[in-house]
A tleap script that builds the chain and sets N, CA, C and O, in Angstrom:
source leaprc.protein.ff14SB
mol = sequence {
  NMET GLU ALA HIE GLU SER PHE PRO PHE LEU
  LYS GLU ILE ILE LEU PHE LEU ALA LEU SER
  GLY VAL LEU MET PRO LEU LEU SER ARG LEU
  LYS ILE ASN PRO VAL LEU GLY PHE LEU SER
  VAL GLY VAL LEU LEU GLY PRO TYR GLY LEU
  ALA SER LEU ALA LYS ALA TRP PRO PRO LEU
  SER TRP PHE THR PHE ALA ARG PRO ASP GLU
  VAL GLU PHE LEU ALA GLU LEU GLY VAL ILE
  PHE LEU MET PHE MET ILE GLY LEU GLU MET
  SER VAL GLU ARG LEU TRP SER MET ARG ARG
  LEU VAL PHE GLY CLEU
}
set mol.1.N position { 0.879 -1.334 -0.131 }
set mol.1.CA position { -0.073 -0.073 -0.123 }
set mol.1.C position { 0.998 1.152 0.317 }
set mol.1.O position { 1.806 1.290 1.235 }
set mol.2.N position { 0.543 2.019 -0.909 }
set mol.2.CA position { 1.429 3.444 -0.963 }
set mol.2.C position { 1.114 4.332 0.323 }
set mol.2.O position { 0.129 4.118 1.029 }
set mol.3.N position { 1.869 5.161 0.521 }
set mol.3.CA position { 1.851 6.224 1.391 }
set mol.3.C position { 0.497 7.114 1.411 }
set mol.3.O position { -0.258 7.339 2.357 }
set mol.4.N position { 0.432 7.528 0.136 }
set mol.4.CA position { -0.696 8.474 -0.317 }
set mol.4.C position { -1.914 7.701 -0.151 }
set mol.4.O position { -2.949 8.314 0.111 }
set mol.5.N position { -1.929 6.458 -0.266 }
set mol.5.CA position { -3.447 5.908 -0.054 }
set mol.5.C position { -3.818 5.630 1.197 }
set mol.5.O position { -4.981 5.808 1.560 }
set mol.6.N position { -2.728 5.087 2.129 }
set mol.6.CA position { -2.946 5.214 3.641 }
set mol.6.C position { -3.392 6.420 4.302 }
set mol.6.O position { -4.161 6.399 5.263 }
set mol.7.N position { -2.949 7.392 3.828 }
set mol.7.CA position { -3.400 8.829 4.593 }
set mol.7.C position { -3.644 9.651 3.010 }
set mol.7.O position { -2.669 10.028 2.359 }
set mol.8.N position { -4.782 9.813 2.623 }
set mol.8.CA position { -4.939 10.296 1.621 }
set mol.8.C position { -5.031 11.703 1.510 }
set mol.8.O position { -4.849 12.338 0.471 }
set mol.9.N position { -5.349 12.214 2.736 }
set mol.9.CA position { -5.683 13.640 2.660 }
set mol.9.C position { -4.455 14.632 3.479 }
set mol.9.O position { -4.597 15.751 3.972 }
set mol.10.N position { -3.219 13.757 3.411 }
set mol.10.CA position { -2.312 14.737 4.012 }
set mol.10.C position { -1.635 15.823 3.484 }
set mol.10.O position { -0.953 16.582 4.173 }
set mol.11.N position { -1.818 15.943 2.117 }
set mol.11.CA position { -1.410 17.653 1.803 }
set mol.11.C position { -2.514 18.502 2.168 }
set mol.11.O position { -2.098 19.653 2.294 }
set mol.12.N position { -3.740 18.411 2.389 }
set mol.12.CA position { -4.750 19.089 2.610 }
set mol.12.C position { -4.532 19.612 3.942 }
set mol.12.O position { -4.578 20.810 4.222 }
set mol.13.N position { -4.274 18.590 4.822 }
set mol.13.CA position { -4.047 18.927 6.217 }
set mol.13.C position { -2.880 19.503 6.602 }
set mol.13.O position { -2.929 20.297 7.542 }
set mol.14.N position { -1.485 19.195 5.898 }
set mol.14.CA position { -0.292 20.146 6.253 }
set mol.14.C position { -0.612 21.435 5.575 }
set mol.14.O position { -0.054 22.382 6.128 }
set mol.15.N position { -1.584 21.864 4.203 }
set mol.15.CA position { -1.644 22.907 4.062 }
set mol.15.C position { -2.351 23.551 4.955 }
set mol.15.O position { -1.827 24.590 5.357 }
set mol.16.N position { -3.598 23.214 5.496 }
set mol.16.CA position { -4.548 23.738 6.199 }
set mol.16.C position { -3.809 24.132 7.660 }
set mol.16.O position { -4.281 25.100 8.256 }
set mol.17.N position { -2.831 23.519 8.174 }
set mol.17.CA position { -2.244 23.709 9.321 }
set mol.17.C position { -1.098 24.850 9.173 }
set mol.17.O position { -0.979 25.791 9.958 }
set mol.18.N position { -0.290 24.621 8.066 }
set mol.18.CA position { 0.433 25.737 8.085 }
set mol.18.C position { -0.243 27.053 7.575 }
set mol.18.O position { 0.338 28.107 7.832 }
set mol.19.N position { -1.276 27.084 6.961 }
set mol.19.CA position { -2.098 28.367 6.623 }
set mol.19.C position { -2.748 29.005 8.367 }
set mol.19.O position { -2.749 30.139 8.844 }
set mol.20.N position { -3.159 27.881 8.832 }
set mol.20.CA position { -3.607 28.329 10.333 }
set mol.20.C position { -2.288 28.852 11.102 }
set mol.20.O position { -2.486 29.824 11.830 }
set mol.21.N position { -1.230 28.449 11.059 }
set mol.21.CA position { 0.031 28.965 11.927 }
set mol.21.C position { 0.413 30.427 11.249 }
set mol.21.O position { 0.930 31.371 11.846 }
set mol.22.N position { 0.007 30.379 9.773 }
set mol.22.CA position { 0.596 31.882 9.489 }
set mol.22.C position { -0.389 32.808 9.627 }
set mol.22.O position { -0.032 33.960 9.872 }
set mol.23.N position { -1.754 32.524 9.507 }
set mol.23.CA position { -2.674 33.357 9.596 }
set mol.23.C position { -3.336 33.818 10.941 }
set mol.23.O position { -3.880 34.922 10.944 }
set mol.24.N position { -3.332 32.960 12.237 }
set mol.24.CA position { -3.338 33.477 13.288 }
set mol.24.C position { -2.810 34.653 13.678 }
set mol.24.O position { -3.398 35.724 13.832 }
set mol.25.N position { -1.533 34.367 13.848 }
set mol.25.CA position { -0.604 35.509 14.368 }
set mol.25.C position { -0.883 36.893 13.470 }
set mol.25.O position { -1.023 37.988 14.016 }
set mol.26.N position { -0.944 36.702 12.003 }
set mol.26.CA position { -1.120 37.903 11.269 }
set mol.26.C position { -2.539 38.483 11.304 }
set mol.26.O position { -2.758 39.656 11.002 }
set mol.27.N position { -3.534 37.592 11.698 }
set mol.27.CA position { -4.996 38.360 11.927 }
set mol.27.C position { -5.012 38.912 13.262 }
set mol.27.O position { -5.753 39.871 13.475 }
set mol.28.N position { -4.284 38.431 14.207 }
set mol.28.CA position { -4.425 39.177 15.610 }
set mol.28.C position { -3.695 40.543 15.536 }
set mol.28.O position { -4.101 41.527 16.153 }
set mol.29.N position { -2.465 40.546 14.653 }
set mol.29.CA position { -2.006 41.774 14.700 }
set mol.29.C position { -2.459 42.672 13.762 }
set mol.29.O position { -2.142 43.853 13.897 }
set mol.30.N position { -3.403 42.198 12.485 }
set mol.30.CA position { -4.311 43.395 11.933 }
set mol.30.C position { -5.576 43.600 12.853 }
set mol.30.O position { -6.226 44.640 12.747 }
set mol.31.N position { -5.903 42.704 13.678 }
set mol.31.CA position { -7.297 43.042 14.578 }
set mol.31.C position { -8.431 42.754 13.930 }
set mol.31.O position { -9.514 43.316 14.094 }
set mol.32.N position { -8.108 41.596 12.956 }
set mol.32.CA position { -9.223 40.934 12.005 }
set mol.32.C position { -9.763 39.799 12.767 }
set mol.32.O position { -9.015 38.974 13.290 }
set mol.33.N position { -11.164 39.732 12.851 }
set mol.33.CA position { -11.595 38.311 12.954 }
set mol.33.C position { -11.272 37.316 12.594 }
set mol.33.O position { -11.355 37.195 11.372 }
set mol.34.N position { -10.853 36.333 13.212 }
set mol.34.CA position { -10.109 34.890 12.500 }
set mol.34.C position { -11.206 34.034 11.632 }
set mol.34.O position { -10.891 33.202 10.782 }
set mol.35.N position { -12.425 34.350 11.960 }
set mol.35.CA position { -13.316 33.676 11.176 }
set mol.35.C position { -13.583 33.989 9.857 }
set mol.35.O position { -13.840 33.211 8.939 }
set mol.36.N position { -13.474 35.607 9.834 }
set mol.36.CA position { -13.851 36.257 8.758 }
set mol.36.C position { -12.073 36.178 7.760 }
set mol.36.O position { -11.965 36.122 6.535 }
set mol.37.N position { -11.155 36.196 8.572 }
set mol.37.CA position { -10.033 35.923 7.736 }
set mol.37.C position { -9.999 34.536 7.224 }
set mol.37.O position { -9.892 34.400 6.005 }
set mol.38.N position { -10.095 33.195 8.182 }
set mol.38.CA position { -10.451 32.001 7.414 }
set mol.38.C position { -11.250 31.944 6.359 }
set mol.38.O position { -10.882 31.349 5.347 }
set mol.39.N position { -12.480 32.561 6.438 }
set mol.39.CA position { -13.235 32.480 5.273 }
set mol.39.C position { -12.808 33.145 4.073 }
set mol.39.O position { -12.988 32.506 3.037 }
set mol.40.N position { -12.324 34.196 3.982 }
set mol.40.CA position { -11.587 35.061 3.069 }
set mol.40.C position { -10.705 34.112 2.259 }
set mol.40.O position { -10.899 33.861 1.070 }
set mol.41.N position { -9.679 33.586 3.035 }
set mol.41.CA position { -8.668 32.617 2.515 }
set mol.41.C position { -9.167 31.425 1.929 }
set mol.41.O position { -8.703 30.924 0.904 }
set mol.42.N position { -10.236 30.920 2.671 }
set mol.42.CA position { -10.883 29.805 2.005 }
set mol.42.C position { -11.357 30.173 0.610 }
set mol.42.O position { -11.183 29.334 -0.274 }
set mol.43.N position { -11.868 31.194 0.344 }
set mol.43.CA position { -12.750 31.641 -1.014 }
set mol.43.C position { -11.379 31.680 -1.734 }
set mol.43.O position { -11.230 30.856 -2.636 }
set mol.44.N position { -10.220 32.640 -1.422 }
set mol.44.CA position { -9.166 32.780 -1.947 }
set mol.44.C position { -8.539 31.713 -2.726 }
set mol.44.O position { -8.344 31.652 -3.940 }
set mol.45.N position { -8.300 30.999 -1.924 }
set mol.45.CA position { -7.475 29.299 -2.009 }
set mol.45.C position { -8.337 27.961 -2.581 }
set mol.45.O position { -7.905 26.945 -3.124 }
set mol.46.N position { -9.647 28.332 -2.268 }
set mol.46.CA position { -10.448 27.292 -2.637 }
set mol.46.C position { -10.499 26.876 -4.421 }
set mol.46.O position { -9.890 27.445 -5.327 }
set mol.47.N position { -11.336 25.829 -4.502 }
set mol.47.CA position { -11.732 25.399 -5.742 }
set mol.47.C position { -12.068 26.568 -6.805 }
set mol.47.O position { -11.573 26.576 -7.932 }
set mol.48.N position { -12.884 27.470 -6.372 }
set mol.48.CA position { -13.582 28.469 -7.413 }
set mol.48.C position { -12.446 29.773 -7.327 }
set mol.48.O position { -12.787 30.769 -7.965 }
set mol.49.N position { -11.070 29.856 -6.565 }
set mol.49.CA position { -10.614 30.942 -6.462 }
set mol.49.C position { -9.369 30.629 -7.407 }
set mol.49.O position { -9.439 30.362 -8.606 }
set mol.50.N position { -8.050 30.726 -6.520 }
set mol.50.CA position { -6.954 30.584 -7.396 }
set mol.50.C position { -6.616 29.044 -7.690 }
set mol.50.O position { -5.677 28.801 -8.448 }
set mol.51.N position { -7.269 28.109 -7.178 }
set mol.51.CA position { -7.105 26.803 -7.531 }
set mol.51.C position { -7.535 26.556 -9.047 }
set mol.51.O position { -7.066 25.619 -9.693 }
set mol.52.N position { -8.393 27.394 -9.533 }
set mol.52.CA position { -9.067 27.295 -10.794 }
set mol.52.C position { -7.871 27.515 -11.582 }
set mol.52.O position { -7.897 26.807 -12.589 }
set mol.53.N position { -6.882 28.199 -11.500 }
set mol.53.CA position { -5.762 28.675 -12.039 }
set mol.53.C position { -4.620 27.452 -12.100 }
set mol.53.O position { -3.774 27.449 -12.995 }
set mol.54.N position { -4.662 26.588 -11.245 }
set mol.54.CA position { -3.884 25.522 -11.241 }
set mol.54.C position { -3.527 24.641 -12.370 }
set mol.54.O position { -2.454 24.041 -12.422 }
set mol.55.N position { -4.345 24.581 -13.173 }
set mol.55.CA position { -4.039 23.971 -14.481 }
set mol.55.C position { -3.355 25.034 -15.529 }
set mol.55.O position { -3.072 24.613 -16.650 }
set mol.56.N position { -3.198 25.827 -15.335 }
set mol.56.CA position { -2.164 26.884 -16.151 }
set mol.56.C position { -1.167 27.053 -15.467 }
set mol.56.O position { -0.238 27.475 -16.156 }
set mol.57.N position { -0.883 26.902 -14.280 }
set mol.57.CA position { 0.602 27.124 -13.476 }
set mol.57.C position { 0.248 25.904 -12.484 }
set mol.57.O position { -0.620 26.040 -11.622 }
set mol.58.N position { 0.984 24.673 -12.656 }
set mol.58.CA position { 0.927 23.759 -12.044 }
set mol.58.C position { 1.627 24.077 -10.451 }
set mol.58.O position { 1.040 23.681 -9.444 }
set mol.59.N position { 2.646 24.664 -10.384 }
set mol.59.CA position { 3.061 24.834 -8.894 }
set mol.59.C position { 2.010 25.487 -7.970 }
set mol.59.O position { 2.102 25.505 -6.742 }
set mol.60.N position { 0.981 26.032 -8.705 }
set mol.60.CA position { -0.165 26.783 -7.495 }
set mol.60.C position { -0.976 25.669 -6.893 }
set mol.60.O position { -1.740 25.911 -5.959 }
set mol.61.N position { -0.840 24.425 -7.403 }
set mol.61.CA position { -1.699 23.331 -7.014 }
set mol.61.C position { -1.154 22.769 -5.603 }
set mol.61.O position { -1.899 22.004 -4.989 }
set mol.62.N position { 0.165 23.119 -5.026 }
set mol.62.CA position { 0.651 22.816 -3.826 }
set mol.62.C position { 0.100 23.874 -2.832 }
set mol.62.O position { 0.137 23.641 -1.624 }
set mol.63.N position { -0.315 24.818 -3.230 }
set mol.63.CA position { -0.608 25.994 -2.131 }
set mol.63.C position { -2.317 26.221 -2.464 }
set mol.63.O position { -2.733 27.310 -2.070 }
set mol.64.N position { -3.164 25.482 -3.021 }
set mol.64.CA position { -4.518 25.839 -3.219 }
set mol.64.C position { -5.215 24.294 -3.001 }
set mol.64.O position { -4.590 23.238 -3.093 }
set mol.65.N position { -6.847 24.447 -2.649 }
set mol.65.CA position { -7.220 23.423 -2.494 }
set mol.65.C position { -8.154 23.206 -3.837 }
set mol.65.O position { -9.092 23.938 -4.151 }
set mol.66.N position { -7.772 22.234 -4.444 }
set mol.66.CA position { -8.109 22.203 -6.102 }
set mol.66.C position { -9.356 21.453 -6.288 }
set mol.66.O position { -10.163 21.800 -7.151 }
set mol.67.N position { -9.542 20.512 -5.576 }
set mol.67.CA position { -10.981 19.667 -5.618 }
set mol.67.C position { -11.952 19.778 -4.199 }
set mol.67.O position { -11.518 19.574 -3.066 }
set mol.68.N position { -13.046 20.066 -4.459 }
set mol.68.CA position { -14.005 19.986 -3.308 }
set mol.68.C position { -14.184 18.918 -2.482 }
set mol.68.O position { -14.359 19.103 -1.278 }
set mol.69.N position { -14.164 17.801 -2.969 }
set mol.69.CA position { -14.360 16.369 -2.354 }
set mol.69.C position { -12.833 16.026 -1.419 }
set mol.69.O position { -12.708 15.203 -0.512 }
set mol.70.N position { -11.873 16.871 -1.940 }
set mol.70.CA position { -10.609 16.569 -1.045 }
set mol.70.C position { -10.555 17.483 0.300 }
set mol.70.O position { -9.631 17.385 1.107 }
set mol.71.N position { -11.666 18.401 0.458 }
set mol.71.CA position { -11.537 19.256 1.696 }
set mol.71.C position { -12.823 19.325 2.152 }
set mol.71.O position { -13.112 20.250 2.911 }
set mol.72.N position { -13.752 18.427 1.797 }
set mol.72.CA position { -15.249 18.178 2.243 }
set mol.72.C position { -15.018 18.032 3.783 }
set mol.72.O position { -15.514 18.891 4.511 }
set mol.73.N position { -14.355 17.082 4.289 }
set mol.73.CA position { -14.082 16.688 5.703 }
set mol.73.C position { -13.727 17.878 6.533 }
set mol.73.O position { -14.413 18.271 7.477 }
set mol.74.N position { -12.480 18.497 6.077 }
set mol.74.CA position { -11.930 19.523 6.696 }
set mol.74.C position { -13.165 20.766 6.869 }
set mol.74.O position { -13.344 21.323 7.952 }
set mol.75.N position { -13.893 21.066 5.753 }
set mol.75.CA position { -14.905 22.288 5.965 }
set mol.75.C position { -15.770 21.549 6.930 }
set mol.75.O position { -16.011 22.285 7.887 }
set mol.76.N position { -16.348 20.337 7.053 }
set mol.76.CA position { -17.255 19.891 7.949 }
set mol.76.C position { -16.942 20.291 9.406 }
set mol.76.O position { -17.610 20.926 10.222 }
set mol.77.N position { -15.645 19.691 9.486 }
set mol.77.CA position { -15.004 19.868 11.005 }
set mol.77.C position { -14.638 21.495 11.282 }
set mol.77.O position { -14.658 21.971 12.418 }
set mol.78.N position { -14.361 22.136 10.290 }
set mol.78.CA position { -14.649 23.471 10.432 }
set mol.78.C position { -15.853 24.074 11.113 }
set mol.78.O position { -15.934 24.789 12.112 }
set mol.79.N position { -16.746 23.597 10.312 }
set mol.79.CA position { -18.165 24.284 10.953 }
set mol.79.C position { -18.499 23.964 12.287 }
set mol.79.O position { -19.192 24.655 13.034 }
set mol.80.N position { -17.828 22.592 12.616 }
set mol.80.CA position { -18.260 21.868 13.827 }
set mol.80.C position { -17.473 22.954 15.016 }
set mol.80.O position { -18.042 23.350 16.033 }
set mol.81.N position { -16.336 23.244 14.700 }
set mol.81.CA position { -15.484 24.098 15.549 }
set mol.81.C position { -15.910 25.778 15.756 }
set mol.81.O position { -15.778 26.507 16.739 }
set mol.82.N position { -16.546 26.080 14.215 }
set mol.82.CA position { -17.138 27.337 14.337 }
set mol.82.C position { -18.395 27.287 15.405 }
set mol.82.O position { -18.595 28.182 16.227 }
set mol.83.N position { -19.321 25.945 15.250 }
set mol.83.CA position { -20.570 26.158 16.322 }
set mol.83.C position { -19.813 26.093 17.751 }
set mol.83.O position { -20.384 26.745 18.625 }
set mol.84.N position { -18.673 25.447 18.134 }
set mol.84.CA position { -18.166 25.123 19.198 }
set mol.84.C position { -17.765 26.682 19.680 }
set mol.84.O position { -18.162 27.013 20.797 }
set mol.85.N position { -16.954 27.709 18.850 }
set mol.85.CA position { -16.573 28.729 19.135 }
set mol.85.C position { -17.949 29.901 19.743 }
set mol.85.O position { -18.022 30.630 20.733 }
set mol.86.N position { -18.816 29.643 18.693 }
set mol.86.CA position { -20.122 30.812 19.229 }
set mol.86.C position { -20.839 30.179 20.206 }
set mol.86.O position { -21.726 30.825 20.765 }
set mol.87.N position { -20.573 28.700 20.623 }
set mol.87.CA position { -21.226 28.352 21.796 }
set mol.87.C position { -20.508 28.648 23.234 }
set mol.87.O position { -21.012 28.661 24.357 }
set mol.88.N position { -18.950 28.919 22.756 }
set mol.88.CA position { -18.594 29.437 23.899 }
set mol.88.C position { -18.648 31.029 24.351 }
set mol.88.O position { -18.454 31.462 25.487 }
set mol.89.N position { -18.959 31.779 23.166 }
set mol.89.CA position { -18.825 33.169 23.157 }
set mol.89.C position { -20.421 33.507 23.492 }
set mol.89.O position { -20.697 34.706 23.531 }
set mol.90.N position { -21.433 32.615 23.722 }
set mol.90.CA position { -22.585 33.000 24.001 }
set mol.90.C position { -22.959 32.574 25.398 }
set mol.90.O position { -22.834 31.399 25.743 }
set mol.91.N position { -23.520 33.719 26.391 }
set mol.91.CA position { -23.807 33.253 27.644 }
set mol.91.C position { -25.225 32.889 27.948 }
set mol.91.O position { -26.127 33.343 27.244 }
set mol.92.N position { -25.509 31.983 29.098 }
set mol.92.CA position { -26.597 31.909 29.257 }
set mol.92.C position { -27.570 33.066 29.180 }
set mol.92.O position { -28.529 33.073 28.410 }
set mol.93.N position { -27.319 33.888 29.887 }
set mol.93.CA position { -28.118 35.512 29.960 }
set mol.93.C position { -28.443 35.947 28.837 }
set mol.93.O position { -29.593 36.367 28.710 }
set mol.94.N position { -27.585 35.974 27.764 }
set mol.94.CA position { -27.534 36.448 26.336 }
set mol.94.C position { -28.654 35.176 25.762 }
set mol.94.O position { -29.787 35.540 25.445 }
set mol.95.N position { -28.425 34.258 25.692 }
set mol.95.CA position { -29.366 33.006 25.389 }
set mol.95.C position { -30.651 33.650 26.086 }
set mol.95.O position { -31.469 34.176 25.332 }
set mol.96.N position { -30.862 33.654 27.257 }
set mol.96.CA position { -32.358 33.995 27.825 }
set mol.96.C position { -32.876 35.211 27.018 }
set mol.96.O position { -33.894 35.181 26.327 }
set mol.97.N position { -32.206 36.102 27.152 }
set mol.97.CA position { -32.968 37.506 26.486 }
set mol.97.C position { -33.250 37.200 25.024 }
set mol.97.O position { -34.173 37.767 24.438 }
set mol.98.N position { -32.521 36.375 24.473 }
set mol.98.CA position { -32.709 35.896 22.796 }
set mol.98.C position { -33.993 34.884 22.752 }
set mol.98.O position { -34.512 34.775 21.641 }
set mol.99.N position { -34.466 34.269 23.625 }
set mol.99.CA position { -35.319 33.351 23.684 }
set mol.99.C position { -36.263 33.191 22.655 }
set mol.99.O position { -36.555 32.134 22.096 }
set mol.100.N position { -36.738 34.358 22.434 }
set mol.100.CA position { -38.228 34.365 21.392 }
set mol.100.C position { -37.566 34.420 20.112 }
set mol.100.O position { -38.098 33.912 19.125 }
set mol.101.N position { -36.365 35.039 20.045 }
set mol.101.CA position { -35.738 34.987 18.458 }
set mol.101.C position { -35.045 33.606 18.196 }
set mol.101.O position { -35.047 33.076 17.084 }
set mol.102.N position { -34.556 33.158 19.113 }
set mol.102.CA position { -33.726 31.908 18.936 }
set mol.102.C position { -35.069 30.546 18.824 }
set mol.102.O position { -35.316 29.857 17.835 }
set mol.103.N position { -35.702 30.503 20.096 }
set mol.103.CA position { -36.636 29.397 19.979 }
set mol.103.C position { -38.084 29.612 19.589 }
set mol.103.O position { -38.932 28.726 19.694 }
set mol.104.N position { -38.322 30.828 19.135 }
set mol.104.CA position { -39.600 31.101 18.481 }
set mol.104.C position { -40.837 30.922 19.585 }
set mol.104.O position { -41.958 30.594 19.195 }
set mol.105.N position { -40.555 31.156 20.956 }
set mol.105.CA position { -41.506 30.981 22.147 }
set mol.105.C position { -42.160 32.460 22.156 }
set mol.105.O position { -43.012 32.753 22.995 }
savepdb mol mol.pdb
quit
C-alpha cells in the first residue's frame, strides 16, 4: 500500500495547518476576526479561487485546494469548530434574553 493511499488527505491537512499557523498571528496583529480571515482565505485558495488557475500554472496546486471532495471533511470539521466557538462566546443570560428570537417562543 502506498503512502498516499493510507493517508489520502495529507497534503490538505498540512496546508490547512500551515495556513492556520501563518494566519492566526497575522490576523491578530491586524485585529481582524479569525473567522472572517479563514473564510476569505478559503474563498481565495478554494476550488473556485486561485485553484481554478492551477491547471495553467501547476506549482499553484501545492498551495490551493483544487477539488472540493478533498477538503469536504475539513470544511465539516470547520463548521463544528465554528459552532463550538459561538457556543463558548454565548452566555446563558444572552441566550435567555434572545429566547423569543432563537426558540420562537
